[in-house]
VEXLUM-607157 format. One record per residue: x, y, z of N, C-alpha, C in turn; residue in three letters. Coordinates in pm, whole numbers, plus 50000, padded with zeros to 5 digits. Layout:
XYZXYZXYZala
...
//
This chain:
159108129556623160188137156677159718149856739unk
160188152156860159898164256926161108172356977unk
160858184457020162138190657057162798184557172unk
161938179757272162508174057400162938159057377unk
162598152457259162788137557236163118137157092unk
164258140957044164538142956902164888127956853unk
164618121856749164818110956690165638110756555unk
166918116456590167808118556482168368107456412unk
168328094156481168468081456402167618079156292unk
166328084056296165318081556210165308093056104unk
166088103956122165868114356036166418115355897unk
165868117755805166558118155679167408129255650unk
167288139955741168468151055731169478149555824unk
169538139455893170628138255977171998139655929unk
172148135955811173698134555757174018150255717unk
173018158655722173438173955686173058182355804unk
172638176455912172098185456046173218190156093unk
173528203856111174508209856166174248209256351unk
173098207356376172868205956526173248194256573unk
173148183456496173598169656526175068168456526unk
175688173956420177168173656386177808183056504unk
177218192156550177988200956664177328197456799unk
176418187456808175898182456936175128193857014unk
174478200956936173728212957015172078209757008unk
171738197856992170278192556974169538197057087unk
170058197257210169428199357350169048216157327unk
169928224757270169418238957258168598242957133unk
167978233657088166908236256977165618231657009unk
164648237956971164658251256882164878262556990unk
165578273156931165828284956992164698292957018unk
164258296457133162848304857160163378318057148unk
162748325957085162918339157083162278347457192unk
162858356757236162248365457341161058371657309unk
160108372357391158748379957366159078394857368unk
158448401957271158678416557276157638422157391unk
158158431157477157078434957576156468447757491unk
155198447457505154448458057449154138469557543unk
154448480057505154318492657583152978498857551unk
152158502557657150918508957643151118524457619unk
150518531257513150638546457514149308552057496unk
149118563857567147778569757579147978582357488unk
147268584157389147288596757296145958603657299unk
146058616257329144918625057324145058636057205unk
144318634957102144478643456978143438654256997unk
143978667056958143188678356939142818679556797unk
141758679356761141378680556623140748696156608unk
141258705356569141138719156550140608721756408unk
139438724656373138998726956247138108738356240unk
137948745456119136918753956091136218748855959unk
135468757655888134808751955770135878747855662unk
137198754355646138048750955529139408745855586unk
139558748655730141068745255764141188735255882unk
142278728155906142608720556009144048721356041unk
144258718556170145658721656236146408707756244unk
147648709456217148508697556204149748700056270unk
150568690656324151858692156382152668683856318unk
153908684756288154988675156243155628670256373unk
155688656056351156478648956454157968647856420unk
158638655856520160148655556481160998647256576unk
160578644456696161078636556791161548622256731unk
162568616156762162918602856720162078592456795unk
160948590556744159948580456796159128575356683unk
157948568856715157098565056622156718574956522unk
156408573256407155858582856319156718595956282unk
158028595156310158918606756294158578610856149unk
158658624656147158458631156015157068631255951unk
156218624156023154798622555985154118634456036unk
152868638955989151868648456044150738642856148unk
150528649656250149478646356327148738659056385unk
147618654656454146888665856515147668669156631unk
147518681556685148228683556816147878673556923unk
149058669656992148928658257067149418660457213unk
148748652957333149128653257469148998637957488unk
150298633957529150458619457569150348618957738unk
149668609057771149628606457920150088593657962unk
150158588858091150878577858145149548567658152unk
148328572858138147208563658157145948569958083unk
144878564558083143688567858000143038579858040unk
143338586058162142678596958223142978609858124unk
141988617658113142088629858038143058640158103unk
144008646058020145048654258077144418667258142unk
144938673458252144468684458297143988696758208unk
145028700858120144758710758039143768707157927unk
143538694357901142418692057806141178692257870unk
141218686458001139878687958067139438700858103unk
140228710958127140008725158141139138730458015unk
139948725857898139258730257764138038722857738unk
137908711957794136398704857750135478713457816unk
135838717057959134708724158034134458736857992unk
135418745557934135498757757914134778761157762unk
135078750957680134528752557535133768739557508unk
132778742557426132098728057394132828720757260unk
133198709657302133848701857197132768695057110unk
132968697056979132028692656867131958678056877unk
133078669756913132978657756908134088651357005unk
133878640857081134958632557151134688618757098unk
135788613457071135778600057007135758587857135unk
135308577157084135578566357170137288561057162unk
137558555257265139078550957264139308541357135unk
140248545757046140768537856935141938530056968unk
142058519056950143318508556964143998509056843unk
145378511456833146098509056727147358501756773unk
147528490256719148718481056758149688482156657unk
150828484156722152068482856627152888472456688unk
154098468456640154828455256670155168455556815unk
155588468356870155988466357008155178477757110unk
154018484357044153368495257129152008492157103unk
151038496657196149698495957170149148511357209unk
148758516457113148288531257134146948532157155unk
146598537757266145228540157289144968556257266unk
143978557857152143858570857122142578577957123unk
142308589057157141218596957159141148609757101unk
140208612357026140208624556933139108634356991unk
139578648057016138728656457070138678667656960unk
137308670656896137098679756800136748692356837unk
137388702456809136928715356857136958725056715unk
136078737456735135978746256633137378754856656unk
137988756556535139068765556527138788780056543unk
139378786256641139168801556660140118808656602unk
140038821856644141118831056603142438829956686unk
142288820756776143438823156878144698819656830unk
145758824356878147208824056805147608808056843unk
147978801256757148408788556781149948786256795unk
150338776856871151698775256910152508774956774unk
153818778556780154728779956670154848765856569unk
154808755256661155028741756578153738736556508unk
152738740956520151358740556451151398746456341unk
150608739056222150508742856099148938743856054unk
148338755656011147108753555969147088751855817unk
146328742255780146388738555633144788736455591unk
144588739955462143348737655393142978723255384unk
141888720755395141328706755393141638699855250unk
141628710255152141858703555010143238698954993unk
144098704655085145688702755080145988689655167unk
145088684555234145438674955343146158662255286unk
145608658555168146348644155107147588649055076unk
148268659355084149758661055039150728661455164unk
150008658455273150828656955407150788640055448unk
151888636155482152058621755525151448620255677unk
150508611955686149768609655815150078596255867unk
150008593655986150048579656032148628572956009unk
148698561155997147498551855971146298554656064unk
146628556156182145438558556288144938570256257unk
145498582556219144878593856188144168591856053unk
144818586355961144038583455839142588576555856unk
142568566555951141368559355969140318569156038unk
140878576656133139938585356193139418596056103unk
140268601055989139638610855905138818603455810unk
138958590655753137968583755677136798581855758unk
136718578855888135378576655950134678589155977unk
135488601155991134928613556020134228620755900unk
134608617055791134008623355677132768615555610unk
//
């Protein structure tokens, strides 16, 4: 028995088959539509000093809503955003990660992490500076968890 050539007369389930009773065999099996996967490019700034790290709470209605992350710049492609490129040239980044791929059901996240020494500069209002020992109290996306696990 195949979808294009059903053998309903030989089927043990034919007496209970709704598709046979409603004469909808030609429409079976129903093929589900494929989900279009969207590529997203995330550039995370990891700002740290000896005891502290900077986080930002995701408030927008998107993936990871209400979770914490590093300050983020999202781009349309893999290129480094202009403001980050300026920072990379003017200050020495302690670490620049390889591209990390994180696959969600309908999105493919291409992430890079840029680690800088946290200075006395005034941070944007939406950022929170927390002590490393308190980091476990903040809900983080699995992508950032993996980065932190590999980084320690």
